N, C-alpha and C positions, 0 to 999 in steps of 0.2 A: 460325695456323701451328702444331703438338704436336712437342715438344722429341725429336730421339730416342732411338732407345735406349742412347746413348751417355753422352749428355750426365745419364739419367734413374740408370744408374750409380755416374754421377761425382759427383749429388748423395747418392745412397744411402748411398757412400764419406766424403761430409762430414755426414751424418748417424750414420751411426753412428757415427765418432773422433768429433766432437766429445761423441757423449752418452759414450763409452769415457770421454772427456777428466768431462765433470760426473758420471761415478765417482769418477774421482777424485779430481777436486776435494771432492768431497764424505769422502771418507775422504781426505787432505792435512789439511784443516780443519780437520776432528775432531781427527786427527795434533794440529797444530799448537796445536788450541784446550789439547787436555788437556793439553800438557807446559811452556802458558802458564801453568795455573791447578798446574798439580808445581810448575816453575819458582820461584812467584811463593810459592804459601804456602811451601814450602825457605826462600827469600827473609828470610821475615817468620818463621820459627822461627831458623834466626840467629842473624838480628838479637835478638831477644829474646833466643838465648842467650850474647853478646855483650856487653852492657847489665846480665842477671844475675852470668853474672863479676865485669862488671864493680862492680860495687854490692858484692857480698859479699866480695872479694875486698879493699876496697881499706883502707887505713891511711891516706893524705891523699890532698888533694883536686893535691900538687903537680907529680901525672905521667903522668897519663891513657892511655891506649889512645892512639892517634892515630888522631882522630876524634871524640873526647870530650871531654865536661867531667863532671867529679866538684861533687856539690852534700854540701855534711854538716855536720848539724849535731850536737853533741856534750849531756852529762848536762844541763848547766848552759845550754842556749839559744842559744852562740857560732857566725854560722854562715861556714862556710868555701865559696867556690867556685874553684871554676879558670879560671885567668887568660885572656880573650878568652868567659867564656862569653857564646853569643848574648845581646841585647837582647831582655826575655820573659823570658827561664829564669831560673834553676830557676820549678819549680814551687813555692814558696810555701806554699800552699794540701795540698799533699800530705809537703812535710817536716811542718810543725805539726802532722798529723795524730798522734792515739795510733795506729793502728793501719797495714798499710800500702798505700799506692793501687794500683790494677789498673794496669798497661804503659798510658799512651798515649800516640797521637803525636797533637805537637800544632804546628801547619801557623802560621806564621810570615813575613811579607815576604820574611824570605830563607833558607827555605826551609825541610825541615819533620822533624824532627826528634822518635827516639824518646826515651821516659823514662821513665826501670827508679825505682823507691821502697825499697828494703830495709829493713829494720830490725834489725842482727846481732846476735849479745847483750851486747855491750860497752853494751849500753845509746845507741848513737849512730846518729842516723838518718844513711842512705849514698842521694845519688838522682847514677841515670847519667843523662847525657842522649849520645846517639847521635845523631852526623847523616845522615840517612836518599839524600842525594843519589848518592853516592856506589854507594851500593846503587842507588837505581831507571835511575840509567843505567844501568850493569851490567844492569840487568835489560833497559831497554829495549832494552839494545847486539842483546841475543838471543834478545829478540822480535823486533828487524828484522829477527833474524839468522833463525830462521823464517822473518816473511811471507816475508823472498825466496827461502828454501829451495822454497814451496809457490809460489809466482809463477813459478818454472823446473818445478818439477815436474809444471804443472798446465798450462803450453806444451809442455816435452819432450813428456804424455800426447797433450796434443792432435796433436803434429805425430804420435805411433808410431801414436796411433789410425787419425788417418786415412791415411796411408801399411799400417798392418795390413788396415784396411778395403779399402785400392785392391786392396792384397796378396790380399785374400779373396777380391776380389769379381772380379777381371782372367780366372778362366775366363770365367763368367759375360760380362762388358766380351765377352770372343772367341768367342765360340756368335753371339752374338747378332748380333755384326758378319759374321761366316758367314753365318748368318741373311738377312740384310737382302740381302749379296750375292748368294747363291742367288735369292732372290725379286724380286732385280734383273735378276739373267742371266736366269730361266725369262723374265718380261717384258717383255729384252725379245729377246729367243730368240721369242720366240711371236709379236709384234710385223708382222714382215714376213708369216709365210703363214695371220695374221687381216688386216692388208692386202690378201693380193693375197685371199684368201676373199671379205670385203669388195663386191672390186673386182670379180667373179668373178657373184656375189647382185648387181649394179645392172643389171651387163653382162645379166642371166639372165635379171629384171625388164625394162629394154628393150624386150629379145626377146617379154617375152612378153605383149605389149602390145596382142594381137588376140583371145589364149587365155579360155578361157572366166576370168568369172571368181574361179571358186573356188581354179584355178592362180596369178591374176595375190595372191592375196591371201597366201595362201603364199609363192608368193616375196616380193610383196614384206612378209613379217614374218625369211621365212630374211636379205635386207637387215638390214630393224632386230632379230636378231636376233648377228648380227656386227659389227652399229657395239654394241649394249652389249658383245660383249667386247672388245673394241676400249676402250672407254672400263673395261670395270673392268680390261685389265692398264693402261693407264697409271694405272689409279688405286694399285695397286697397286705401280709404277714410286713414284707419286709419294708411297706408305707410307715404302716401304722408301729412300727419301730423307729419311726426315722429316719430309715434307709434310702434312697432312690432306686438305690440297688446302676446306678446309669454305667454303661458297655458303650466305647466303639460297637456300632450298629450299623456292618454294610443290609441297606434301607432296603434298595433296591429292588431283590431277594423276596426278604419280607413282605412288600406290597404284594410282590406274583401272588404268594402264596396266596393271600388274603383276597387277589382278585380271584386267581382258582378257587378258592374256599363260596366263594359269594356266586361262584358262574350258577352256579344249580336255580338255587332261589332266583337270580334275578331273569332263568331263561322260564320259570313259571314265572314269570308275572309279565313276558317278553318285551323285555329288556335290554339293551344289550349292553353288555360291561365294553368297552374301548379300553386301551393301556398304550402310556407315553415313560415309557420307564426305562431311565435312566443312571447312570452306577453311581451310586454316591451317597458318603457316612456319614451317622446323626452318634451325639451322644446320648443314651437314649437306653434309658430298660424295655430289652424284645417286649417280651412283652405286654407293657402299656403301652409302647406303640402301634403294635397286632390292634389290642384294644380301641385304639383311637383309633388307626383302619378303619377298623368292623365297622365300629360307630358311623363313621360316616359316610361308605359305605350305605350302609345301612337304613339310614336318611336321607342319600341321594337317592336307592332303589322305594323309600316307599313314598318320597314323594314329586315321583317322575310317572307319566301315566305310559302306558301298556304300546307298544312303539316306541317308546323316547328312548335316549342314551343317556347311557351313567363313564364320564371318562374318566380315571387315575392318571398320574401324569408326577413325575419327580424329578427333578429338574438341581441340578443346586447354583448355584449365586450365591457369588462370591465368599461370602463365611458361614450363609446361610444353606439349610437344605432347602423349599421347597415343597411343599407333598398338599396337592391341589385335588378335591374330588366333586367335580362337574358334571351338575345333570340337566336336560331340555324341560323341568319340572315347569312346573305352574312360580315359581320364586317368589321374594316374597318385598316389599316395599325397607331404605334402607334405614328407616329412622327405627326398625324390630330387630336391628344389625344383633346389638348388642342386649335387648330383652333373647334375644331365642339361647344366648348358647352361659342363661341361668339354671336355673335347678329350678324344676317343675315346670317349664310356659313350654306347650306342645300350639306348634307350629297347626294341628289339624291333626285330628286320629282318619288312619286312611287303609284300607285293604282289610278291616273287621279288626285289627289293631291295634289294643288300644294303647296313644303314644304316655310314659311319663316324663316324658320333655330333661332328662336326665342325660340322654347321650353329648353330645353339643358340649352341657354343660360342665359331665366327664371330660370331655375329652381338653377341651379349656383351662382344665385341673393339671390334666396331665401334662401341655405343654410350659403353663408355669412352674410345674414343677423342673424340669428338666431347658425354663430357662429360656422359653423357644416365645408362644402367639399362635392362636387361630385368629384366623383373618377372614370375611362372609363379606362377596358381593356378590350384588342382585338387583334384579328390576323383574316388577311385579310382570308372568308375563315370557322369560329372556330365561326360566332356567336361573338356580344358585351353581354359586364355587364359594367352598369353603376349603383355607389352605394352611394347614397347620407346615409350621416359621419350629424349625429346629437348627439347633447352633451345627456348623458345617466343623466335618470332622474330617484335616490333609493328611493323607500321610507323603 
């Protein structure tokens, strides 16, 4: 079962939206991180400015600014401390020092405190202690606000990204829907005349029971071809519905059937068809594989001159089945390989038949649909080899 085109487009829209959200997330997180860094730096600078001003301007320890305590040692060594100074403070080693100490953050069980010690010109030593808990609470609230804004921005970016991606892909989705509808409608309209054609071919084949063998063989061939056309239409309908209709297919007899079918055409062109077919099974639609092999064989015959050889080989290789169609034609340069698998790119017109450049592109699409690939190998003047690689089924 393969996903429908609409499902593929919807998944692509979600991927694009999430990718856009991811890019926005990087920007938002970078901005939020930078904002948090600047906030922390500014908070530290403001806190230091407060304690420095308090220490330099203190005349006594009685009425310090809110959230602060002061300690003062006069020139005679007497120590005075603001009432309610947290236990463990002041920093006596800094007060007893003959030179001002660097600002320190003291961590105590009941909080964090910024300590600044200054030595004014009057000979006193003043120490200001700032309670950092209100500053930290304010910083945490700001960081939480930044985080909440970042999360809201990410969610908004994801939703808007998906909506914009869906809107951008809507024309493609509409085109794919119209394409599927066209294939389904055309295939449905072809079913009735093909059914009638197949019925008439069967009646003709029965009526020619007593005819010469050659005529009966041709009538039987018409029956087989009309049956294959009916299978092709059914396969197109299933593809339009999003169903790949994959089965475990024994590839060897199907390849032998295609070789027998193209034999008369190759003989008429003066081309020898050789085969090297080994039993192998793959997961694919039988009618799709028949179309792919027929397209590869037709392409090889069209690009092989009279007297040349076309070789069809089927080989299992690990978890894959490799179906090779080689010719002894003029070949192509390696840089043309990818272009040859695109629609409406033709390697040139042969034998008076107009080439539309669709055969290899359709084979490539069939390979993609069933989890395989189409490989091309050639050198100018040394023929070409196209290899249809499909997942192998082991029994």
